[in-house]
N, C-alpha and C positions, 0 to 999 in steps of 0.2 A: 471371443469367449462368450458363451451364453450365460444368462442369469443363473440357470440351474447349476452351471459349473462353479461359479464363484460361491454359490450357497453350499456346495459340497466341500470346497476348499477351506473356507473360513473357519469351521469348527476345529480344523487340524492345526491352525496357526496360533502362535503366541502374540505376534504383532502384525499389523497391516502396513506393508511397505510398498510404495509405488516407485518405479524407476523408469527414467526415460531410456530410449534405445541407445543414447550416447553414453550411458553409464551414470549420469547424474540422478541423484535421488530427489524425489519430492520431499521437502523438509518434513521431518517426523511430526511436526505440530500442525499438519494440514487438517482441514475439516472436509467432510463430504457435505456440501451445502444443499445439494439437490439430488434427488433420484426421481426420474420421471420417464414418461413414455413419449417418444418423439415420432411423429408420423410425417413423412415427406411425400407429398404428391407432386409429380413433375412430369414433364415431357422431354424426351431426349432429342438430340438434333436430327434424328431420323423420323420424328413424329410419333414415337411410341410412348403411350402413357405408362408411367411407372409409379410404384408406391414402395417406400421403404419404411420399416418400423424398427425402431431401436430403443433399447433401454439406455437412458442417459444418466451418467454420474458426473457431477460437477465437483472438482476438487478446488479448495481455496487454501492458500497459504496464509493462515491467520497469524496474528502476533500473540496468540494465546499459547504460551510455552508450558502452561501447567496441565493441559489436557492432551491426551493422546488417544486417537481412535483405536479402540480394541476390536478384535474380530467379532466378538459377541454383540457389541454395539452396532457395528455395520450390518450384521445379520439382522438385528432387530429393525433397523431403518429399512432394509430391503423388504422384510416381511410386512412392515407397516405400509410401504409403498404398494406392494402387491394387493394388500387388503383394501386400501382406500382408493387406489387408482385403477385397479384391475389390470395391472401390468402382467403381460405374458412372458413366456420364455424366449426372449429375443436376444440378438447379439448386443453386447454392451459397447457403448461409445463413451469415452471419457473426455470431458472438457477440462483443460488445465491451462492456466495462464503462465506462460513463460515470458516472452517479449510481447506476445499478443495471445488472445485466447486460441488455443489449438484444440483440435479434435483428434483423438487417438483411438485405435483399436486396442483391445486388452488381451494379454496373454499372461501365463504364469510359468515361471521357470523352475518351480519346485521350492522356491523360497520367497521370491518377490513377484508382485504384479508388474508387468512390463507394459509401458505405454508405447505402442507401436505406431510409428508415423503412418499417416494415411496419404494416399496419392490420388490425384484426379486421373480420370481416364474417360475416353469416349466410349459410350455404351452402344453406339450404333455405327461401328466402324465400316460396316457394309453400305451404309446410307449417306455418310457424310463426306465422302470423297477422299479420305485418307488412303493413300495406296498401301497395299500390304508390304510388310518389310521384305526387302529383297534378300534372297539367299546369298550369303557371302561365301565365295570360293577363292582360293589362291590361284594366281596365274599359272603356277606349275601344274595345277590339276587340269588345265585346259589342254585338250589334245586336238590338234588340227589334222585334217586329211592331208597327208603328205603330197598327194597329187595336186591339190589346189592351193597349197600354201607357198608363199614366196621363200626362196632361198637365195643366199648371196650368189650373184652371177647367174641367177635363173632367168633373168629377163622379164620378170613380171612387174617390176616397178618402173 
């Protein structure tokens, strides 16, 4: 989800709720402790220079049960971040601590923001020696030439 998308969704909501893919909700007394711009410059295993830019939201499970983040307040924090940091309309990455700090992609299911698990992947599969995945076929799909295949009593074995 891009920053522009969350900005268009927030005015329509009564509450801001984040949910993990496994169905667990981030406690409703969470705080957004940071919104920032993260730039990652790196080289992949094939030697290609790459650059990623993301908007980062950090969620923190506070022990402050008296305050709930409302959509208008989050929208205000986003606008302030855009103004002060010059944040562009990039994909959002959410940091949230479960057993360790995790990074998640963000989606919206019509009611809740969903923290989508991220996966690692090779970006240079053609250069790093990983063979392409073999096509899977079942043995009954194999048809042999009847003239060259062995048959019981055929004397080829």
